[in-house]
N, C-alpha and C positions, 0 to 999 in steps of 0.2 A: 558350415556352421563355425563361428569363431569360438575360441575357448579362452576364458579369462583365467589368468593365474591369480587374480585378486578376487577373493570372496568377502573379505572383511576390510573395512576402511577404518583407520585410526584417526580420530579427531583430537588434535592436541589441545584445543581450546586456549585458555590463558595460562601459559607456563610461568612459573616463578612467582606466583601470587603469595605463597606461604600463608602466613596468618591473615593476610588481607582478603583471602578468598571468602571467608565468612561474611566480611563487610560487604564485598561485592555481591555475594549471593543475596543477602538481606536487602540491599539497595535495589537490585533488579527485581526481587520478589515483590517489593512494595510498589515499584513502578508498574510491573505487570498486573498486580492486583488493582491498582488505580485505573490502568488502561481498561481492564475488563469492566470495572464498576462504571466508569464514565461512558463507555460505548454502549453498554447494556442500558444505562439510564437514558441515553439519547434514543435508542431504538424503542424503549418502553414509552417514553414521553410522546414520540411521534405516533405510535400505535394507539395510545389511549386518549390523546388530546385532539379534539375535532379542529381546533384552530391551527393545528400543524399538519392537517391532511391536504397537502399541496405537493406538486411535483418536486419543488426544491427540497423539502424536508424528506420526501420519499427517497430521493437520490442520496441525501445525507445518511439515511439509515443503511443504504447499500455500501457506502464508504465505511461506515462503522463495522459492518459485517466483514468487509475486506480486512480492516485493521485487526479485528479479533482473530481472524483466520491466519493472517500474516504472522502475527506474534506467536500464536499457539503452535504453528508448524515448527517454530524455531526454539522458543524460550524454554519450555519444559525440559527438553533434552539438554539445552544449554546449562540448566541448573545442575543436572547430573554431572555434566562434564566439568563444571567449576568445582564442585565438591570432591570429585575424584581425580582432579588434575589430568583430565582427559577422558576419553571414552572410545568405544568401538561401535560401528554400525555396519550392517551388511551392505554390500555393493548395491543390491536391489533397493533397499530402503534408503540408501544415500541418493540414488537417482530419483526415487519417489519423493523424497524431501525437497529436492531441487524442483521437481515438477509442481508440487503443491505451492511452494514459495513463489515460483515464477508465475503461476496461475493467479495468485492473489495480487501480485505486483501488476501484472498485465491488466487485470480487471479494474484495478484502481486507476491506472493510466487512462483507460477508456471512459471510466465513470467521470473523471475530472473533465474530459472533453464533452461528455453529455451534459454535465452541469454548466459548462461554459455556454453551450448552445441554449440551454434553458434560460440563463441570465441574458443572453443576446435577445431572445424572443421577448422576455419580460421588459427589457429597457428599450430596445429598438423597434419592436413590433407589438406593443402592449395590447392593441385592439384585436390582434389575431392570436394572442397568447392562449386564451382559454380554448379556442377552437383547435389549435395545433397540439397543445400539450394536454390532450385528453387522457383520462386514466388508462384507457386501452393502449394509446400510443406510448405512454410512459412505461407500461408493463412490457410492451414489445421491445422498447429500447433496452430495458434491463435484461430481458431474456437474451437478446442479441449480444449484449455486452458479455454476459457470463459464458455463453456458448462460443463466441469468437475467441475469447482468451483461453478457454479450455481446449478448443481444437488446435490453436497455435502452440500451446505448451505441450499437449500430448504428442504432437508430431515432433517437437523438439526432443522430448524425452525418449521417444521411440528411436530416433536417429542416434541419440546418445547411448542408448542401450545396445545398439548394433556395433558399437566400437569394441575393440579388444583392449582390456585393461590388464596390465602386467607390470612387474617390477615393483617400484615403490608404492606402498599403500597408505602413506601418511599424508594427511592434510593438516596444515598448520592454520586451522580456523576452528570456529565453534559450530559451524554447520556446513552442509554440502552446497556451497555456492558454485556457480557455473565454471569460472576459471580454474579454481582448485580441483574440481572434479575432472575437468577436461585434461588437467595436467597429469592425471594418472593413466591416460590412454596412451597406447603405444602403436596404434594404427592410424591411418590417414583420416583426419577429421574434417576434410574439405566439405563433405555433405553437411556436417553439423554446423560448420561456420557459415555455409550458404544459407541454411535454414535460420540461423541466428540473425543474419543480416535481414532476411525477410521478416522475421519476428519483430526486430527492432523497428522496421519501417511501419508495420501494421499497428503494433501496440504501443509504440513510443513516439516515433516521428509524426505519424498522421494525427494522433491525438494532440500532440504539442502544437502542430500547425493549426489545428481546429481551434485550440484555445487562443493562440496568438491572433488569428483572424477575427475571432469572436470579440476579443477585447479591443482590437483596433476599431471595430464598428461601435463597440460600447463606449469607448472613450470619445470617439467622434460625436456620438449622439449626446453624451453627457455635457460636453463643453458647449454644445449649442443650446442647452436648456437655459432660458433667460433668468429664471429664479434661482438664487443661490441656495435657498432651502431645499427646493426640489432637486437641485444638482447634488447636494450632499446626501439626500435620501437615496437617490439613484445609485450613487457611488457606494453607499453603505450596504446596499443589497448584494454587492458582488465583492466587497473588500475582503470578507472572510474567505471566500472561495479562492480569490487571487493569492492570499497569504498561504493557504494550504498548497496551492499549485507551486508556489515558489519554494516552500519547504520540501515538498515531495520531490520535485525535479532537481532541486539543489542537492538533496541527498543522493539521488541516483547519479547525477553528473559527477559529483565528487568521488564516487566509488567506481563507476563503470566507464565514464567518458574521459575525465581529467587524467593527465599523465600520472602514473603511479610509481615511476622509477625512483622518485625522491621520497616516497612514503615508506616508512618502516612497516613490518608486518603488524606491529602493535597499532600503528595509526590506522591501517586498513580495518582492523578488528573494531576499533573505536568508532570509525565511520559506519561500519556495518551495524553496530549497536544503535546508531542514530536512527536508521530507517527500519530496524526490526523491533525496537523497543520504544524509543522516544517519540518518533513521528506518529505511531498509532495512538499514543497518549495525547499528544498536542493537538492532533486534528479535531477531535470532538470538543476540546477546550476552546479552540479558536472559533469554531462554529457557534458555540453556545455562549461564549463570554460576553459578547456585545449584542446578542440577539434578544430583543425584548420578547418575542414570541416564546422562545425557550424559557426565559426567566418567568414569564407569566404562567406557562404550563407547569413548570416546576413548583411555583408558588401554590397553584391550585391543587396539585397532587399532594404537596406537603400538608396543606390545610385539611384536605380530605382524609389523609392518613391519620392526622392528629385527632380529628373528630371521631374516626372509627375506633380509636384506641383511648 
């Protein structure tokens, strides 16, 4: 049995904010509140509107659930850290926070790949779409997505828990991200790094390749459509998803893949805020902003609400 000298982890958060911390707190509180409102609205509209009962919108609700979980695992504790110029968390809770955060991220990665396959079928194989994308198959895809991401992240968390943590217990961040957490370990982390490599292949690289291949076929199919109107309509059905993919993977690459030697700690924290706070807010906005089905469903819901009151 290994023995940890560290039982409490100190999260520094955003040092040196002084009077600006109230402004930052209120700004992030507003963004977090809007994120909850918009994502819950998306989930409610899809659940209550019959014209939104299709695989694409069902998958969008799952992305909204992921976004809510992703922010909620991080942001409430971040509020406390901002107001108190830092905070503490037990080592076990620190690892648990990383587990839940990674699980939400992994699930969203796989969901985006599932949605790209859905768009591929809708555009490239429209006559087989209804047969393949049956409600039962969609449900199985979602269950598989959540289970796969959970199994991968729980194995990662178990391997991390088996490390010995000693010495410095300070993390200069506002949550327990992977690299800062691993920086507290003083034992050999080769098993964790090996599992992380496998984790990235399964929940990051494979979904990304699925998305890339799907859109190669989608673009090839769209450019062969003779009618310009039909071509624009086909592209509009997947443009929102493609925008979300670029935003999501762009944030991940900027934080975890791109070289960080030239980045200051503050820059890394700002980038982390992008995918923990801003992206979960922007995703549902992007999906609903140019979507006529969402606008029509919201209009009907608003009219019904006004009539009842």
